[in-house]
N, C-alpha and C positions, 0 to 999 in steps of 0.2 A: 251644574251638579258636579261636585268634586268626588272622584272615586276614592274609596277607602281601601286600605290593605288589611286583610284579616287572614286567619289561618283556618283551613277546613279541618274535618275530623282526622285526616291523614297527616296534618301538620304542614301541608303545602300552603304557600302564600297564594291568596286569591284576591281578586279585585271586586269590590262590591259597591253599590250605590248607597245613598242614605237610607233607603228603605230595607237594607240588608238583603238585597236581591243580587245573586251572583251574576256577574256580567261575563258570559262565556263568549259571545260574539255580539255584534250589533243586532242580530236577528233573534237570538234565543236567550231566554233567561231561565235560571233554575233557582227555586226557592231553597234557602238554607234553613234547616231546623235549628232553632236556638236551644242549646243544651246547657243547663245550669247544674253543676256538680257540687253537692254539699257533703261534707264528711263529719263524722262524730269525733269526740275527743280522742279516741284510741285508734283512729284510722289516719294514716299519713296521706294527706291530699297533695300529691305532687303533679308535675306536668305529665309524667308518664301515665299515671292513673287517669288523669283527665283525658288524655288521648285514647287510652283503652276504653273508657266509658263512651266517649264520642264515637269510636269505631263500632262498638257493639250496638249502640242506639241507632246509628245511621244504617247499619246492616239490617237490623230487625225492623225499623220503622221507616226506612227510606221511601218505600212506595206510598206512604201516607203523607209525604212532605207537603203536598198542596193543602192538606186539611189541618195539619199540626202547626200551632203558632209557637209553642215552647214545650220542652220536656225538662222536668226537674228530677234529678237523681239524688237520693239521700243514702249514703253508705254509713253503716254503724256497726260497731262491735258490741254485741249484746252483753257479753260477760266481762268486758274490759280487757286489759292486758294481762291480768293474772291467770286466767283460765283459758284453756283451749279445748274444744270439743266439737261434737257434731252440732251443726246448725247454730253456730254462735255469731255468724256474720249475717247482716240483714241489708237488703237493698229495697228501697221504696222508690217507685217510679210513678211520676204523675205527668200525663200528657194533657196539654191544654189545646182544645180543638176550637176552630173558628165556629162561632155560633152555637156551641154545645157546652155542657158542663164538663169540667175536668174529669179525667178517668185516672184512678190510682190503683196500683197493684203492688204487692210486696212478695218477696221470696227470701228464704233463708238458706244458708249453705255453710259448709265447713271452711270455705274460702270466699274472698270477695268476688273472685271470678265466677264461682258457682252461683252465688246469690245474684250477681249482675246478669248472668245468662238466663237464670230462671225468671227473673223479673222481666227481662226483655221479651222472652218467649210468651209469658203471660200477657204482657201488654200488647204484643202483636196479635195474639188470638182475640183479646178483648176488643181491640180496635177493628179487627176484621169483622167480628160479629156485630158490633155496634154500628159501624158504618155500612155494613151489608144490609141491615134492617132499614136504613134510610134510603137505600137505592130504590128508585122507581122501577116497576116491572118493565117499562119501556126503555130502560137504560140510562135515564137521566139521574143526575146526582143532586141531592138537596144539600145545601151548605148551611142551613139553619134548621131550627126545630120544625114546628108545624108550618106547612106551606099552603094552607087553605085559603 
């Protein structure tokens, strides 16, 4: 197995194996959340914005990393570049969970940062509630739907 070099949400170079599992040491592995950032026509999608999105997503959803396979983030400007006003930036986040249907939330704000933070908070609360319902009273975690 040949290690791959990638960048984490902080921009630091990390070594991963072919299954995208971070190699911290030979004894412990940490799963990396795959984050895909999409921007609309009137939103500049540069490396700085991607790092900001990855940082917010990792901070809000990091504790669910063993259940999340991918997060898609869509950033758009509702009014285009001509107008500026309240709630004209929109962020749609979709988390894809292992063995479950994807969960999508959206938030609007006057800036991309506000919309991003709002969507991350909503998605964190939704995942906490959804995954909490799947928890067994005895403390076991189900990784798929019906376990009968």
